[in-house]
Every structure is written in structure tokens, then in C-alpha cells.
VEXFI-928158 format. One record per residue (C-alpha): residue number from 1; x, y, z. Coordinates in Angstrom, 1 decimal, padded with zeros to 4 digits, always signed. Each point is the difference from the previous one (the first is absolute). Last residue first. Layout:
<nodes>
num:NUM&X:X&Y:Y&Z:Z
...
</nodes>
This chain:
<nodes>
num:125&X:+004.7&Y:+031.4&Z:+005.1
num:124&X:+001.8&Y:-003.1&Z:-001.1
num:123&X:+000.1&Y:-003.4&Z:+000.0
num:122&X:+000.4&Y:-002.2&Z:-003.4
num:121&X:-000.2&Y:-003.3&Z:-000.4
num:120&X:+000.8&Y:-001.6&Z:-003.5
num:119&X:-001.2&Y:-003.2&Z:-000.8
num:118&X:+002.8&Y:-003.4&Z:-000.8
num:117&X:+000.7&Y:-001.8&Z:-002.7
num:116&X:-000.7&Y:-003.3&Z:+002.1
num:115&X:+002.8&Y:-002.0&Z:+001.1
num:114&X:+001.1&Y:-003.8&Z:-000.2
num:113&X:+003.5&Y:-001.3&Z:+001.9
num:112&X:-000.1&Y:+001.6&Z:+003.9
num:111&X:+002.8&Y:-001.6&Z:+001.9
num:110&X:+002.3&Y:+002.8&Z:-001.2
num:109&X:-002.5&Y:+002.8&Z:+001.3
num:108&X:+000.5&Y:-001.5&Z:+003.5
num:107&X:-003.1&Y:-000.5&Z:+002.5
num:106&X:-000.4&Y:-004.0&Z:-000.8
num:105&X:-003.0&Y:-002.0&Z:+000.7
num:104&X:+000.6&Y:-002.8&Z:-001.5
num:103&X:-002.7&Y:-002.7&Z:-001.0
num:102&X:+000.9&Y:+000.4&Z:-003.6
num:101&X:+002.7&Y:+000.7&Z:-001.2
num:100&X:+001.4&Y:+003.0&Z:-001.8
num:99&X:-002.1&Y:+002.2&Z:+001.8
num:98&X:-002.9&Y:+002.1&Z:-001.1
num:97&X:+000.5&Y:+003.7&Z:-000.5
num:96&X:-002.8&Y:+003.1&Z:-000.3
num:95&X:+001.4&Y:+003.4&Z:-000.9
num:94&X:-000.4&Y:+003.2&Z:+001.1
num:93&X:+001.5&Y:+003.4&Z:-001.6
num:92&X:+000.5&Y:+002.3&Z:+002.4
num:91&X:-001.2&Y:+002.8&Z:+002.4
num:90&X:+000.3&Y:-001.2&Z:+003.3
num:89&X:+001.8&Y:+002.8&Z:+001.2
num:88&X:-002.3&Y:+002.4&Z:-000.3
num:87&X:-002.3&Y:-002.3&Z:+002.5
num:86&X:-003.3&Y:-001.6&Z:-000.2
num:85&X:-002.0&Y:-001.0&Z:+002.9
num:84&X:-001.1&Y:-002.7&Z:-000.7
num:83&X:+001.0&Y:-002.5&Z:-002.6
num:82&X:-002.1&Y:-003.3&Z:-000.8
num:81&X:+001.8&Y:-002.1&Z:-002.4
num:80&X:-001.4&Y:-003.2&Z:-001.6
num:79&X:+000.5&Y:-003.1&Z:-001.1
num:78&X:-002.1&Y:-001.2&Z:-002.2
num:77&X:-001.0&Y:-003.8&Z:-002.0
num:76&X:-003.5&Y:+000.6&Z:+000.5
num:75&X:-000.9&Y:-003.4&Z:+002.2
num:74&X:+003.7&Y:+000.6&Z:+001.5
num:73&X:-001.2&Y:+003.7&Z:+001.5
num:72&X:+003.1&Y:+001.7&Z:+001.2
num:71&X:+001.0&Y:+002.1&Z:+002.7
num:70&X:+003.0&Y:+002.5&Z:+000.6
num:69&X:-000.7&Y:+003.1&Z:+002.7
num:68&X:+002.1&Y:+003.2&Z:-000.2
num:67&X:-000.1&Y:+002.9&Z:+002.6
num:66&X:+000.9&Y:-001.9&Z:+003.4
num:65&X:+003.7&Y:-001.1&Z:-001.4
num:64&X:+000.1&Y:+001.7&Z:-003.3
num:63&X:+003.7&Y:+001.3&Z:+000.8
num:62&X:+000.9&Y:-003.5&Z:+002.6
num:61&X:-000.3&Y:-001.9&Z:-003.4
num:60&X:-002.9&Y:-002.2&Z:+000.5
num:59&X:-000.4&Y:-003.9&Z:+000.4
num:58&X:-003.4&Y:-001.9&Z:-000.2
num:57&X:-001.1&Y:-003.9&Z:+000.7
num:56&X:-003.2&Y:-001.2&Z:-000.6
num:55&X:-000.6&Y:+001.4&Z:-003.1
num:54&X:-000.3&Y:-004.2&Z:-001.3
num:53&X:+003.0&Y:+000.8&Z:-002.5
num:52&X:+002.4&Y:+002.2&Z:+002.3
num:51&X:-000.7&Y:+003.8&Z:+000.3
num:50&X:+002.9&Y:+002.2&Z:-001.1
num:49&X:-000.1&Y:+003.4&Z:+000.5
num:48&X:+002.5&Y:+003.4&Z:-000.8
num:47&X:+003.8&Y:-001.3&Z:-001.4
num:46&X:+001.9&Y:+002.6&Z:-001.9
num:45&X:+001.2&Y:+000.8&Z:-003.3
num:44&X:+003.2&Y:+002.0&Z:+000.3
num:43&X:-000.6&Y:+003.7&Z:-000.2
num:42&X:+000.5&Y:+002.3&Z:-002.7
num:41&X:-004.0&Y:+000.7&Z:-000.3
num:40&X:-002.0&Y:-002.1&Z:+002.4
num:39&X:+000.3&Y:-003.7&Z:-000.3
num:38&X:-002.7&Y:-002.0&Z:+002.0
num:37&X:-000.8&Y:-003.7&Z:+000.4
num:36&X:-003.4&Y:-001.6&Z:+000.9
num:35&X:+000.3&Y:-003.7&Z:+000.6
num:34&X:-001.6&Y:-003.5&Z:-000.7
num:33&X:+000.5&Y:-003.3&Z:+001.5
num:32&X:-000.8&Y:-003.0&Z:-002.7
num:31&X:-001.6&Y:-003.2&Z:+000.3
num:30&X:-003.7&Y:+001.9&Z:-000.3
num:29&X:+001.3&Y:+001.4&Z:-003.5
num:28&X:+001.6&Y:-002.6&Z:-002.2
num:27&X:-003.1&Y:-000.4&Z:-002.2
num:26&X:-002.0&Y:+003.2&Z:+000.2
num:25&X:+002.3&Y:+002.5&Z:-001.5
num:24&X:+000.6&Y:+002.8&Z:+002.5
num:23&X:-002.1&Y:+003.3&Z:+000.8
num:22&X:+001.8&Y:+002.7&Z:+001.8
num:21&X:-002.4&Y:+002.8&Z:+001.4
num:20&X:+001.2&Y:+002.8&Z:+002.0
num:19&X:-002.4&Y:+002.0&Z:+002.2
num:18&X:+000.0&Y:+004.2&Z:+000.2
num:17&X:+000.5&Y:+001.9&Z:+002.8
num:16&X:+000.2&Y:+003.7&Z:+001.4
num:15&X:+002.2&Y:+001.7&Z:+002.6
num:14&X:+002.1&Y:+001.3&Z:-002.2
num:13&X:-002.8&Y:+001.0&Z:-003.5
num:12&X:+000.2&Y:-002.9&Z:-002.5
num:11&X:+000.6&Y:-000.4&Z:-003.4
num:10&X:+000.0&Y:-003.7&Z:-001.5
num:9&X:+000.9&Y:-003.2&Z:+000.1
num:8&X:-003.0&Y:-002.9&Z:+000.3
num:7&X:+001.0&Y:-003.0&Z:-002.4
num:6&X:+003.1&Y:-002.3&Z:-000.2
num:5&X:+000.0&Y:-003.2&Z:-002.5
num:4&X:+001.9&Y:-002.9&Z:+001.3
num:3&X:+000.9&Y:-003.0&Z:-002.4
num:2&X:+001.0&Y:-002.7&Z:+001.8
num:1&X:+003.3&Y:-002.2&Z:-001.4
</nodes>
């Protein structure tokens, strides 16, 4: 399994920006797509964005398209989520995740087998 540690969450006003980071264990990082999910209070964990193992292909949930950008730096074993124009309904715990199998880019939560501990993002005036 890939070990994942998120950071960068916090409190931000509506319209503001945050950048989340996820550091992955070195050994197999470059063979896995990496994704961001989020879970708001009382709701299911939902897909936010994913990037292929090279970072060349990215996919986003409709709710964040045009506002969030996922990227990765394989030299630093890190994936990022740049979040701009944040809205109150972006408030959630954000999780980094790696799929069960290398060289796949799933969009469903069930296909992810490694998860970080999560980082809280709160958007509030």
C-alpha cells in the first residue's frame, strides 16, 4: 500500500484560496494515479479530482471544475490540490487516495485502497 500524508487545510473566507499537499511513500508513487476526495458532515465521501501517474491526465468533479487544479511533482513524491474561489459548500475533510492497482485511474471511491488521514478545509465568513 502507498502511505499518504495530507497537509495544508485551514480556515478561509469565501472566494479565497488554499493549496493542499499529499506526500506519498517513495517506493511506488510514480506507478499510481493519485486522487482527492472530500467528506462533508453528514454526507458521503465524494470524488474531487485525480491525476494519472505522470500527471498528464486529470479528471475533476463537475462541482470543482474551473476552480480546483490537481498536479503532482514526482521528484518530491507529492500531489497538490490548488483550490481557488472557494465556496462554503467546499467545507469538508479532504483525503488523498491511491487506487488499489497501479496504472489505473478510477473515479469511484470503492477502487481506492490507500487513504491519508485527511485535512480539514473550512470555508466561512
